[in-house]
KEPAMAR-691022 format. One line per field, with one value per atom (N, C-alpha, C, O): atom name; y, z, x. Coordinates in nm, 3 decimals. Last residue first. Layout:
N
at <- CA|...
north <- Y|...
up <- Z|...
east <- X|...
END
This chain:
215
at <- N|CA|C|O|N|CA|C|O|N|CA|C|O|N|CA|C|O|N|CA|C|O|N|CA|C|O|N|CA|C|O|N|CA|C|O|N|CA|C|O|N|CA|C|O|N|CA|C|O|N|CA|C|O|N|CA|C|O|N|CA|C|O|N|CA|C|O|N|CA|C|O|N|CA|C|O|N|CA|C|O|N|CA|C|O|N|CA|C|O|N|CA|C|O|N|CA|C|O|N|CA|C|O|N|CA|C|O|N|CA|C|O|N|CA|C|O|N|CA|C|O|N|CA|C|O|N|CA|C|O|N|CA|C|O|N|CA|C|O|N|CA|C|O|N|CA|C|O|N|CA|C|O|N|CA|C|O|N|CA|C|O|N|CA|C|O|N|CA|C|O|N|CA|C|O|N|CA|C|O|N|CA|C|O|N|CA|C|O|N|CA|C|O|N|CA|C|O|N|CA|C|O|N|CA|C|O|N|CA|C|O|N|CA|C|O|N|CA|C|O|N|CA|C|O|N|CA|C|O|N|CA|C|O|N|CA|C|O|N|CA|C|O|N|CA|C|O|N|CA|C|O|N|CA|C|O|N|CA|C|O|N|CA|C|O|N|CA|C|O|N|CA|C|O|N|CA|C|O|N|CA|C|O|N|CA|C|O|N|CA|C|O|N|CA|C|O|N|CA|C|O|N|CA|C|O|N|CA|C|O|N|CA|C|O|N|CA|C|O|N|CA|C|O|N|CA|C|O|N|CA|C|O|N|CA|C|O|N|CA|C|O|N|CA|C|O|N|CA|C|O|N|CA|C|O|N|CA|C|O|N|CA|C|O|N|CA|C|O|N|CA|C|O|N|CA|C|O|N|CA|C|O|N|CA|C|O|N|CA|C|O|N|CA|C|O|N|CA|C|O|N|CA|C|O|N|CA|C|O|N|CA|C|O|N|CA|C|O|N|CA|C|O|N|CA|C|O|N|CA|C|O|N|CA|C|O|N|CA|C|O|N|CA|C|O|N|CA|C|O|N|CA|C|O|N|CA|C|O|N|CA|C|O|N|CA|C|O|N|CA|C|O|N|CA|C|O|N|CA|C|O|N|CA|C|O|N|CA|C|O|N|CA|C|O|N|CA|C|O|N|CA|C|O|N|CA|C|O|N|CA|C|O|N|CA|C|O|N|CA|C|O|N|CA|C|O|N|CA|C|O|N|CA|C|O|N|CA|C|O|N|CA|C|O|N|CA|C|O|N|CA|C|O|N|CA|C|O|N|CA|C|O|N|CA|C|O|N|CA|C|O|N|CA|C|O|N|CA|C|O|N|CA|C|O|N|CA|C|O|N|CA|C|O|N|CA|C|O|N|CA|C|O|N|CA|C|O|N|CA|C|O|N|CA|C|O|N|CA|C|O|N|CA|C|O|N|CA|C|O|N|CA|C|O|N|CA|C|O|N|CA|C|O|N|CA|C|O|N|CA|C|O|N|CA|C|O|N|CA|C|O|N|CA|C|O|N|CA|C|O|N|CA|C|O|N|CA|C|O|N|CA|C|O|N|CA|C|O|N|CA|C|O|N|CA|C|O|N|CA|C|O|N|CA|C|O|N|CA|C|O|N|CA|C|O|N|CA|C|O|N|CA|C|O|N|CA|C|O|N|CA|C|O|N|CA|C|O|N|CA|C|O|N|CA|C|O|N|CA|C|O|N|CA|C|O|N|CA|C|O|N|CA|C|O|N|CA|C|O|N|CA|C|O|N|CA|C|O|N|CA|C|O|N|CA|C|O|N|CA|C|O|N|CA|C|O|N|CA|C|O|N|CA|C|O|N|CA|C|O|N|CA|C|O|N|CA|C|O|N|CA|C|O|N|CA|C|O|N|CA|C|O|N|CA|C|O|N|CA|C|O|N|CA|C|O|N|CA|C|O|N|CA|C|O|N|CA|C|O|N|CA|C|O|N|CA|C|O|N|CA|C|O|N|CA|C|O|N|CA|C|O|N|CA|C|O|N|CA|C|O|N|CA|C|O|N|CA|C|O|N|CA|C|O|N|CA|C|O|N|CA|C|O|N|CA|C|O|N|CA|C|O|N|CA|C|O|N|CA|C|O|N|CA|C|O|N|CA|C|O|N|CA|C|O|N|CA|C|O|N|CA|C|O|N|CA|C|O|N|CA|C|O|N|CA|C|O
north <- 5.200|5.186|5.304|5.307|5.239|5.288|5.271|5.320|4.954|5.092|5.124|5.035|4.788|4.790|4.926|5.007|4.802|4.826|4.835|4.887|4.553|4.667|4.689|4.593|4.437|4.403|4.542|4.632|4.382|4.482|4.444|4.423|4.089|4.172|4.271|4.233|3.935|3.992|4.079|4.134|3.804|3.934|4.011|4.127|3.478|3.555|3.692|3.699|3.424|3.423|3.514|3.611|3.219|3.367|3.368|3.321|2.945|3.007|3.148|3.190|2.904|2.798|2.844|2.786|3.035|3.092|2.986|2.983|3.090|3.010|3.096|3.204|3.074|3.153|3.065|2.988|2.892|2.883|2.971|2.942|2.843|2.965|2.969|3.049|2.626|2.616|2.737|2.736|2.702|2.688|2.656|2.659|2.741|2.855|2.822|2.905|2.478|2.563|2.686|2.739|2.398|2.331|2.413|2.423|2.572|2.584|2.512|2.560|2.466|2.597|2.622|2.685|2.220|2.226|2.360|2.369|2.311|2.237|2.235|2.247|2.436|2.508|2.434|2.494|2.237|2.333|2.413|2.458|2.081|2.028|2.132|2.123|2.286|2.238|2.163|2.175|2.301|2.418|2.386|2.450|2.040|2.086|2.211|2.226|2.042|1.958|2.004|2.004|2.376|2.258|2.172|2.225|2.591|2.549|2.413|2.344|2.735|2.586|2.530|2.437|2.973|2.916|2.773|2.693|3.004|3.033|2.974|2.928|2.910|3.050|3.090|3.196|2.649|2.670|2.832|2.875|2.464|2.576|2.614|2.612|2.115|2.238|2.338|2.305|1.941|1.999|2.127|2.233|1.712|1.758|1.817|1.752|1.810|1.737|1.791|1.913|1.858|1.931|1.836|1.786|1.914|1.822|1.902|1.993|1.959|2.032|1.936|1.877|1.871|1.833|1.927|1.970|1.914|2.017|1.980|2.062|1.743|1.739|1.837|1.845|1.781|1.827|1.827|1.904|1.655|1.796|1.851|1.957|1.392|1.446|1.603|1.671|1.358|1.346|1.410|1.476|1.404|1.497|1.488|1.589|1.175|1.305|1.421|1.518|0.972|0.985|1.123|1.179|1.030|1.041|1.061|1.149|0.976|1.111|1.129|1.239|0.703|0.791|0.936|1.009|0.605|0.586|0.681|0.733|0.653|0.731|0.718|0.816|0.671|0.606|0.695|0.796|0.883|0.854|0.778|0.814|0.829|0.883|0.836|0.748|0.935|0.967|0.852|0.785|1.035|0.937|0.989|1.075|1.228|1.216|1.128|1.147|1.460|1.339|1.341|1.436|1.565|1.598|1.476|1.395|1.681|1.564|1.601|1.660|1.826|1.856|1.720|1.656|1.935|1.810|1.837|1.866|2.126|2.127|1.994|1.946|1.991|2.058|2.044|1.963|1.870|1.994|2.076|2.199|1.627|1.747|1.874|1.980|1.470|1.476|1.588|1.635|1.518|1.561|1.573|1.664|1.401|1.539|1.597|1.712|1.138|1.227|1.373|1.456|1.057|1.052|1.143|1.212|1.088|1.159|1.166|1.268|0.902|1.038|1.127|1.229|0.668|0.704|0.851|0.922|0.659|0.670|0.716|0.802|0.629|0.739|0.768|0.884|0.401|0.528|0.644|0.750|0.180|0.213|0.350|0.412|0.168|0.041|0.059|-0.040|0.343|0.345|0.210|0.149|0.391|0.251|0.237|0.145|0.599|0.593|0.454|0.404|0.634|0.544|0.529|0.455|0.836|0.866|0.768|0.807|0.695|0.814|0.852|0.894|0.500|0.462|0.574|0.549|0.660|0.564|0.528|0.526|0.773|0.861|0.775|0.815|0.553|0.640|0.726|0.750|0.475|0.389|0.465|0.443|0.681|0.665|0.568|0.577|0.851|0.739|0.740|0.799|1.154|1.078|0.977|1.013|1.243|1.238|1.146|1.064|1.378|1.402|1.308|1.297|1.498|1.369|1.401|1.446|1.696|1.693|1.559|1.509|1.817|1.709|1.725|1.763|2.029|1.977|1.866|1.829|2.102|2.211|2.154|2.225|1.902|1.923|2.042|2.085|1.738|1.865|1.885|1.885|1.472|1.513|1.626|1.612|1.419|1.497|1.531|1.612|1.242|1.383|1.468|1.590|1.020|1.059|1.209|1.287|0.948|0.854|0.908|0.853|1.103|1.149|1.062|1.099|0.938|1.069|1.106|1.133|0.590|0.707|0.833|0.829|0.353|0.427|0.549|0.608|0.229|0.285|0.348|0.390|0.198|0.233|0.308|0.431|0.138|0.044|0.084|0.013|0.352|0.342|0.241|0.256|0.526|0.407|0.385|0.401|0.866|0.761|0.656|0.682|1.114|1.006|0.904|0.865|1.457|1.339|1.231|1.253|1.735|1.621|1.514|1.479|1.913|1.959|1.846|1.865|1.798|1.815|1.862|1.849|1.744|1.667|1.691|1.617|1.974|1.904|1.854|1.914|1.896|1.984|1.903|1.780|1.745|1.850|1.944|2.063|1.527|1.659|1.776|1.888|1.322|1.334|1.476|1.539|1.346|1.340|1.374|1.444|1.343|1.450|1.461|1.569|1.085|1.195|1.328|1.412|0.915|0.908|1.036|1.091|0.998|1.004|1.014|1.099|0.936|1.081|1.096|1.194|0.664|0.754|0.891|0.962|0.420|0.521|0.627|0.676|0.260|0.264|0.380|0.429|0.252|0.331|0.357|0.461|0.313|0.222|0.295|0.393|0.347|0.407|0.307|0.216|0.398|0.284|0.341|0.378|0.580|0.585|0.466|0.434|0.607|0.511|0.513|0.454|0.754|0.824|0.740|0.793|0.581|0.717|0.783|0.859|0.337|0.329|0.481|0.498|0.421|0.340|0.350|0.369|0.542|0.623|0.553|0.620|0.317|0.418|0.508|0.541|0.178|0.119|0.225|0.221|0.364|0.323|0.258|0.278|0.365|0.484|0.446|0.495|0.113|0.138|0.256|0.252|0.185|0.070|0.090|0.082|0.538|0.410|0.307|0.341|0.757|0.698|0.562|0.476|1.050|0.912|0.856|0.914|1.300|1.222|1.082|1.006|1.605|1.462|1.399|1.433|1.912|1.817|1.674|1.629|2.263|2.133|2.031|2.059|2.538|2.458|2.315|2.258|2.724|2.708|2.618|2.620|2.728|2.830|2.814|2.886|2.516|2.652|2.761|2.872|2.314|2.332|2.461|2.515|2.357|2.362|2.388|2.477|2.325|2.451|2.462|2.563|2.062|2.176|2.302|2.385|1.923|1.922|2.031|2.093|1.985|2.034|2.033|2.130|1.858|1.999|2.052|2.153|1.579|1.652|1.796|1.862|1.546|1.543|1.611|1.689|1.570|1.661|1.664|1.771|1.346|1.472|1.573|1.661|1.139|1.157|1.288|1.341|1.039|1.181|1.212|1.308|0.759|0.828|0.968|1.021|0.658|0.709|0.761|0.801|0.575|0.508|0.553|0.494|0.862|0.734|0.678|0.729|1.044|1.008|0.871|0.772|1.298|1.157|1.134|1.200|1.515|1.487|1.346|1.275|1.724|1.588|1.580|1.633|2.002|1.957|1.807|1.767|2.021|1.999|1.992|1.980|2.169|2.151|2.131|2.231|2.161|2.131|2.106|2.033|2.429|2.284|2.264|2.345|2.681|2.629|2.475|2.406|2.629|2.721|2.652|2.572|2.354|2.422|2.524|2.506|2.384|2.351|2.430|2.547|2.280|2.390|2.345|2.277|2.103|2.066|2.175|2.167|2.057|2.129|2.077|2.019|1.910|1.905|1.964|1.920
up <- -10.709|-10.733|-10.678|-10.691|-10.633|-10.765|-10.798|-10.902|-10.427|-10.457|-10.607|-10.692|-10.351|-10.384|-10.426|-10.457|-10.057|-10.201|-10.234|-10.152|-9.840|-9.859|-10.015|-10.089|-9.779|-9.847|-9.880|-9.938|-9.486|-9.593|-9.643|-9.567|-9.431|-9.397|-9.509|-9.624|-9.277|-9.385|-9.338|-9.228|-9.079|-9.105|-9.211|-9.238|-8.998|-9.079|-9.111|-9.165|-8.662|-8.803|-8.878|-8.822|-8.422|-8.461|-8.610|-8.683|-8.297|-8.351|-8.397|-8.410|-8.126|-8.148|-8.216|-8.194|-8.038|-8.006|-8.027|-7.951|-8.252|-8.170|-8.132|-8.185|-8.390|-8.344|-8.235|-8.152|-8.659|-8.509|-8.464|-8.499|-8.930|-8.858|-8.716|-8.651|-9.061|-9.014|-8.932|-8.872|-9.116|-9.237|-9.190|-9.273|-8.864|-8.950|-9.054|-9.084|-8.769|-8.710|-8.786|-8.778|-8.943|-8.946|-8.889|-8.949|-8.849|-8.990|-9.009|-9.085|-8.593|-8.604|-8.747|-8.763|-8.650|-8.587|-8.603|-8.623|-8.764|-8.847|-8.784|-8.853|-8.534|-8.668|-8.752|-8.800|-8.350|-8.335|-8.451|-8.472|-8.457|-8.443|-8.435|-8.506|-8.428|-8.561|-8.571|-8.668|-8.152|-8.234|-8.375|-8.432|-8.086|-8.047|-8.120|-8.149|-8.166|-8.239|-8.202|-8.291|-8.166|-8.104|-8.189|-8.272|-8.336|-8.246|-8.175|-8.129|-8.512|-8.545|-8.456|-8.494|-8.545|-8.439|-8.466|-8.442|-8.900|-8.767|-8.669|-8.715|-9.120|-9.093|-8.956|-8.904|-9.163|-9.084|-9.075|-9.032|-9.134|-9.194|-9.102|-8.979|-9.176|-9.098|-9.174|-9.264|-9.310|-9.361|-9.281|-9.311|-9.355|-9.226|-9.262|-9.246|-9.597|-9.552|-9.437|-9.423|-9.616|-9.558|-9.514|-9.402|-9.798|-9.783|-9.739|-9.805|-9.738|-9.735|-9.710|-9.602|-9.953|-9.841|-9.851|-9.961|-10.181|-10.072|-9.959|-9.868|-10.383|-10.310|-10.196|-10.125|-10.461|-10.559|-10.488|-10.528|-10.257|-10.269|-10.360|-10.334|-10.327|-10.203|-10.206|-10.165|-10.575|-10.570|-10.439|-10.446|-10.480|-10.574|-10.579|-10.586|-10.318|-10.253|-10.346|-10.298|-10.517|-10.409|-10.339|-10.306|-10.652|-10.716|-10.617|-10.628|-10.457|-10.521|-10.581|-10.567|-10.424|-10.316|-10.364|-10.320|-10.678|-10.631|-10.520|-10.516|-10.665|-10.771|-10.721|-10.726|-10.334|-10.453|-10.543|-10.503|-10.167|-10.189|-10.331|-10.428|-9.924|-10.045|-10.073|-10.000|-9.642|-9.768|-9.796|-9.703|-9.418|-9.482|-9.614|-9.684|-9.316|-9.259|-9.347|-9.349|-9.376|-9.431|-9.379|-9.395|-9.247|-9.218|-9.248|-9.159|-9.378|-9.376|-9.363|-9.453|-9.289|-9.306|-9.285|-9.181|-9.400|-9.368|-9.397|-9.511|-9.329|-9.355|-9.307|-9.197|-9.481|-9.368|-9.399|-9.482|-9.658|-9.697|-9.579|-9.575|-9.596|-9.540|-9.581|-9.546|-9.715|-9.778|-9.720|-9.784|-9.554|-9.692|-9.756|-9.833|-9.312|-9.313|-9.463|-9.485|-9.383|-9.342|-9.359|-9.415|-9.427|-9.532|-9.504|-9.593|-9.167|-9.282|-9.399|-9.469|-9.039|-8.991|-9.110|-9.145|-9.159|-9.179|-9.142|-9.210|-9.079|-9.220|-9.234|-9.318|-8.793|-8.844|-8.994|-9.033|-8.762|-8.743|-8.789|-8.821|-9.049|-8.910|-8.892|-8.990|-9.314|-9.247|-9.098|-9.026|-9.522|-9.384|-9.314|-9.263|-9.792|-9.735|-9.610|-9.586|-9.970|-9.896|-9.832|-9.819|-10.090|-10.149|-10.080|-10.127|-9.931|-10.067|-10.138|-10.226|-9.685|-9.694|-9.846|-9.882|-9.756|-9.703|-9.715|-9.752|-9.825|-9.927|-9.886|-9.967|-9.582|-9.701|-9.803|-9.857|-9.426|-9.391|-9.506|-9.527|-9.572|-9.556|-9.525|-9.589|-9.535|-9.663|-9.668|-9.758|-9.220|-9.300|-9.448|-9.482|-9.071|-9.157|-9.233|-9.301|-8.717|-8.855|-8.937|-8.878|-8.803|-8.777|-8.677|-8.563|-8.944|-8.930|-8.920|-9.016|-8.848|-8.872|-8.843|-8.732|-8.944|-8.895|-8.936|-9.050|-8.834|-8.932|-8.869|-8.753|-8.650|-8.721|-8.842|-8.940|-8.642|-8.612|-8.684|-8.779|-8.563|-8.609|-8.551|-8.430|-8.693|-8.581|-8.619|-8.696|-8.938|-8.849|-8.716|-8.638|-9.043|-9.085|-9.008|-9.013|-8.830|-8.888|-8.933|-8.868|-8.689|-8.804|-8.884|-8.989|-8.466|-8.597|-8.713|-8.827|-8.270|-8.321|-8.462|-8.558|-8.337|-8.269|-8.347|-8.461|-8.451|-8.408|-8.331|-8.268|-8.480|-8.598|-8.581|-8.677|-8.296|-8.269|-8.394|-8.404|-8.324|-8.380|-8.364|-8.414|-8.191|-8.334|-8.404|-8.522|-7.948|-7.991|-8.136|-8.198|-7.875|-7.944|-7.989|-8.063|-7.622|-7.693|-7.750|-7.684|-7.602|-7.600|-7.687|-7.803|-7.414|-7.518|-7.491|-7.376|-7.217|-7.349|-7.455|-7.573|-7.016|-6.996|-7.132|-7.147|-6.987|-7.102|-7.093|-7.153|-6.948|-6.897|-7.010|-7.118|-7.081|-7.079|-7.011|-7.014|-7.179|-7.077|-7.064|-7.039|-7.344|-7.406|-7.308|-7.350|-7.161|-7.290|-7.342|-7.380|-6.945|-6.919|-7.049|-7.043|-7.074|-6.996|-6.973|-6.978|-7.193|-7.280|-7.202|-7.253|-6.962|-7.053|-7.134|-7.146|-6.842|-6.771|-6.869|-6.860|-7.052|-6.996|-6.927|-6.947|-7.089|-7.199|-7.143|-7.186|-6.978|-6.893|-6.986|-6.964|-7.158|-7.032|-6.944|-6.851|-7.377|-7.379|-7.254|-7.236|-7.307|-7.289|-7.294|-7.221|-7.426|-7.444|-7.417|-7.498|-7.280|-7.299|-7.303|-7.202|-7.389|-7.333|-7.372|-7.491|-7.509|-7.401|-7.330|-7.223|-7.747|-7.623|-7.494|-7.385|-7.958|-7.968|-7.825|-7.791|-7.893|-7.943|-7.935|-7.908|-7.811|-7.722|-7.766|-7.683|-8.050|-7.932|-7.826|-7.758|-8.218|-8.246|-8.114|-8.077|-8.106|-8.104|-8.129|-8.067|-8.147|-8.009|-8.005|-7.908|-8.420|-8.352|-8.206|-8.150|-8.478|-8.518|-8.445|-8.410|-8.395|-8.326|-8.357|-8.269|-8.372|-8.439|-8.365|-8.283|-8.200|-8.207|-8.269|-8.221|-8.194|-8.245|-8.264|-8.342|-8.015|-8.039|-8.086|-8.026|-8.045|-8.049|-8.098|-8.202|-7.866|-7.947|-7.931|-7.819|-7.853|-7.820|-7.914|-8.034|-7.790|-7.878|-7.820|-7.744|-7.669|-7.614|-7.698|-7.681|-7.734|-7.811|-7.757|-7.799|-7.604|-7.560|-7.617|-7.563|-7.763|-7.633|-7.572|-7.497|-8.015|-8.008|-7.864|-7.845|-7.917|-7.979|-7.972|-7.928|-7.815|-7.722|-7.788|-7.719|-8.062|-7.950|-7.855|-7.814|-8.202|-8.253|-8.140|-8.123|-8.036|-8.050|-8.099|-8.048|-8.061|-7.932|-7.945|-7.870|-8.340|-8.282|-8.146|-8.120|-8.343|-8.417|-8.369|-8.357|-8.216|-8.149|-8.223|-8.156|-8.394|-8.292|-8.223|-8.176|-8.585|-8.584|-8.493|-8.518|-8.797|-8.704|-8.703|-8.802|-8.837|-8.887|-8.774|-8.668|-8.769|-8.714|-8.758|-8.720|-8.669|-8.729|-8.696|-8.606|-8.500|-8.494|-8.554|-8.499|-8.558|-8.580|-8.579|-8.651|-8.419|-8.437|-8.444|-8.345|-8.485|-8.480|-8.508|-8.610|-8.297|-8.401|-8.378|-8.266|-8.190|-8.179|-8.315|-8.424|-8.055|-8.190|-8.200|-8.219|-7.819|-7.845|-7.991|-8.053|-7.790|-7.831|-7.868|-7.941|-7.733|-7.648|-7.684|-7.604|-7.875|-7.820|-7.722|-7.637|-8.109|-7.978|-7.937|-7.965|-8.460|-8.348|-8.216|-8.219|-8.639|-8.595|-8.469|-8.383|-8.733|-8.752|-8.707|-8.732|-8.504|-8.626|-8.624|-8.527|-8.422|-8.399|-8.519|-8.630
east <- 7.284|7.147|7.066|6.944|7.548|7.509|7.363|7.317|7.573|7.627|7.583|7.586|7.275|7.412|7.448|7.361|7.082|7.090|7.232|7.309|7.003|7.075|7.092|7.115|6.683|6.800|6.870|6.810|6.505|6.536|6.677|6.771|6.333|6.451|6.473|6.456|6.043|6.112|6.230|6.230|5.928|5.875|5.943|5.914|5.825|5.914|5.857|5.747|5.715|5.692|5.798|5.848|5.864|5.853|5.835|5.923|5.660|5.784|5.754|5.639|5.445|5.544|5.669|5.776|5.221|5.348|5.457|5.554|4.926|5.013|5.142|5.166|4.593|4.710|4.794|4.743|4.481|4.497|4.619|4.733|4.428|4.384|4.398|4.330|4.528|4.387|4.344|4.237|4.789|4.702|4.549|4.457|4.904|4.879|4.783|4.698|4.920|4.824|4.802|4.692|5.132|5.004|4.899|4.792|5.333|5.287|5.154|5.070|5.370|5.318|5.261|5.156|5.485|5.355|5.286|5.165|5.729|5.626|5.493|5.392|5.835|5.817|5.708|5.611|5.853|5.757|5.732|5.619|6.073|5.936|5.836|5.736|6.268|6.241|6.099|6.024|6.279|6.251|6.206|6.119|6.357|6.231|6.188|6.069|6.624|6.529|6.387|6.302|6.761|6.726|6.626|6.553|6.810|6.925|6.891|6.982|6.667|6.686|6.796|6.866|6.441|6.533|6.555|6.465|6.396|6.358|6.462|6.566|6.513|6.529|6.477|6.511|6.463|6.581|6.615|6.722|6.163|6.232|6.352|6.341|6.082|6.106|6.185|6.263|5.841|5.966|5.994|5.939|5.643|5.708|5.845|5.949|5.410|5.524|5.595|5.605|5.090|5.202|5.311|5.305|4.811|4.926|5.047|5.097|4.493|4.603|4.718|4.720|4.206|4.298|4.425|4.459|4.049|4.058|4.146|4.159|4.070|3.949|3.940|3.840|4.331|4.228|4.090|4.002|4.463|4.469|4.359|4.302|4.394|4.343|4.348|4.255|4.534|4.391|4.333|4.229|4.793|4.738|4.584|4.513|4.817|4.829|4.771|4.712|4.796|4.692|4.692|4.587|5.029|4.897|4.787|4.701|5.217|5.213|5.088|5.032|5.172|5.144|5.127|5.039|5.250|5.109|5.071|4.960|5.528|5.443|5.291|5.217|5.646|5.610|5.528|5.470|5.881|5.748|5.737|5.803|6.152|6.096|5.953|5.908|5.947|6.026|6.122|6.168|5.682|5.759|5.829|5.776|5.506|5.654|5.734|5.856|5.258|5.330|5.473|5.549|4.995|5.133|5.216|5.243|4.715|4.793|4.939|4.999|4.418|4.556|4.636|4.620|4.115|4.183|4.331|4.369|3.826|3.971|4.030|4.004|3.527|3.593|3.748|3.790|3.347|3.417|3.479|3.483|3.244|3.176|3.236|3.184|3.438|3.300|3.210|3.116|3.653|3.653|3.516|3.483|3.561|3.616|3.614|3.576|3.518|3.405|3.447|3.374|3.784|3.688|3.563|3.514|3.888|3.935|3.857|3.856|3.733|3.717|3.777|3.719|3.816|3.682|3.666|3.591|4.082|4.063|3.913|3.888|4.041|4.123|4.091|4.075|3.895|3.825|3.910|3.856|3.954|3.961|3.901|3.860|3.895|3.916|3.937|3.937|3.815|3.752|3.769|3.674|3.857|3.855|3.782|3.703|3.889|3.761|3.748|3.636|4.127|4.045|3.904|3.817|4.237|4.223|4.119|4.042|4.254|4.159|4.136|4.026|4.449|4.316|4.213|4.098|4.671|4.604|4.465|4.372|4.726|4.697|4.620|4.517|4.784|4.669|4.624|4.505|5.013|4.907|4.777|4.674|5.195|5.137|5.021|4.939|5.101|5.160|5.121|5.018|5.131|5.052|5.137|5.232|5.174|5.217|5.129|5.058|4.859|5.002|5.068|5.023|4.588|4.658|4.805|4.867|4.329|4.479|4.528|4.513|4.017|4.092|4.241|4.271|3.743|3.830|3.921|3.902|3.560|3.631|3.709|3.735|3.254|3.393|3.447|3.381|2.958|3.027|3.161|3.180|2.821|2.899|2.989|3.084|2.737|2.639|2.710|2.660|2.910|2.918|2.830|2.848|3.079|2.954|2.973|3.043|3.312|3.271|3.145|3.109|3.334|3.391|3.367|3.398|3.189|3.144|3.202|3.130|3.197|3.239|3.180|3.134|3.159|3.034|3.061|2.973|3.399|3.334|3.202|3.137|3.650|3.519|3.451|3.452|3.915|3.824|3.683|3.596|4.044|4.068|3.964|3.931|3.862|3.943|3.942|3.837|3.887|3.806|3.891|3.987|3.893|3.967|3.863|3.767|3.886|3.809|3.878|3.914|4.009|4.035|3.941|3.915|4.004|3.940|3.959|3.928|4.146|4.003|3.925|3.804|4.410|4.342|4.189|4.112|4.681|4.556|4.477|4.477|5.006|4.885|4.777|4.779|5.216|5.243|5.124|5.143|5.219|5.195|5.224|5.254|5.290|5.360|5.344|5.442|5.116|5.254|5.337|5.438|4.862|4.906|5.054|5.112|4.873|4.877|4.916|4.990|4.859|4.974|4.986|5.096|4.615|4.741|4.866|4.955|4.436|4.459|4.584|4.657|4.448|4.503|4.517|4.608|4.396|4.465|4.520|4.631|4.273|4.211|4.271|4.206|4.450|4.321|4.257|4.193|4.787|4.678|4.546|4.529|5.101|4.963|4.864|4.850|5.384|5.289|5.150|5.090|5.655|5.526|5.446|5.440|5.903|5.891|5.753|5.737|5.915|5.900|5.914|5.934|5.952|6.020|6.016|6.106|5.832|5.971|6.033|6.152|5.578|5.658|5.809|5.898|5.486|5.504|5.591|5.670|5.482|5.576|5.602|5.714|5.263|5.400|5.508|5.614|5.063|5.093|5.227|5.301|5.061|5.108|5.139|5.237|4.936|5.083|5.142|5.260|4.680|4.755|4.911|4.996|4.622|4.617|4.705|4.791|4.426|4.557|4.551|4.477|4.239|4.235|4.387|4.461|4.070|4.197|4.172|4.096|3.933|3.906|4.028|4.084|3.959|4.029|3.960|3.934|3.901|3.860|3.918|3.928|4.131|4.048|4.012|4.091|4.297|4.161|4.075|3.954|4.552|4.463|4.315|4.225|4.655|4.693|4.613|4.605|4.552|4.501|4.532|4.451|4.702|4.553|4.504|4.421|4.973|4.919|4.768|4.714|4.972|4.994|4.950|4.891|4.921|4.824|4.844|4.746|5.157|5.027|4.924|4.849|5.338|5.347|5.219|5.170|5.257|5.253|5.257|5.185|5.298|5.169|5.158|5.067|5.582|5.492|5.352|5.292|5.652|5.681|5.598|5.545|5.626|5.515|5.523|5.422|5.787|5.759|5.644|5.571|5.706|5.794|5.761|5.713|5.356|5.483|5.578|5.530|5.100|5.214|5.355|5.457|4.898|4.911|5.054|5.120|4.661|4.809|4.827|4.779|4.436|4.467|4.620|4.695|4.228|4.365|4.392|4.374|3.967|4.004|4.147|4.192|3.856|3.948|3.977|4.008|3.498|3.646|3.724|3.668|3.273|3.299|3.444|3.514|2.998|3.138|3.161|3.084|2.774|2.795|2.939|2.996|2.684|2.789|2.817|2.880|2.373|2.460|2.559|2.517|2.353|2.309|2.413|2.531|2.317|2.401|2.349|2.310|2.030|2.120|2.192|2.136|1.847|1.989|2.083|2.203|1.569|1.633|1.786|1.836|1.265|1.411|1.482|1.454
END
């Protein structure tokens, strides 16, 4: 038996949704990944389930996750595999389970602290730890503000280990006429850094600056 991946073997992106406000960012990232034909492994924290209820009205029940996620994201869930947050024997808990990387969106300061310290108190933290140790892309879409000194130090440590720290900071040079456009801008930037093509916003192509008289 060799360690080579089998032809056609599933190799997903892990998407972790933690309890910070901003679950709309997660929905947009998921739409972008699925529209690009990517496989997804989904982890939803207990706190995220409460935030989803508060922000969307959705009651996320693990026993009916496909129905809930299909309605929320607006896409078929055939390419998505859901792992319960307490399942420490799940695929993403092991480095031998091959993934393309992990996106935590939105990321709480608690999830950042847990991953930075290697606490692995739940599957989301463990999957983040595994992603780092296996040198795979880890994107942390931090939504909370302001930040304590300890969080800044943890983010610096994670960045030094190869994680990509991406505060949820929308750009206003794109279409900013709706809240969804601002959400999609952040999600599109997340997909940009992991090399996933998307149609979430029009990229900046530069403007020619008119030369002043006499130049």
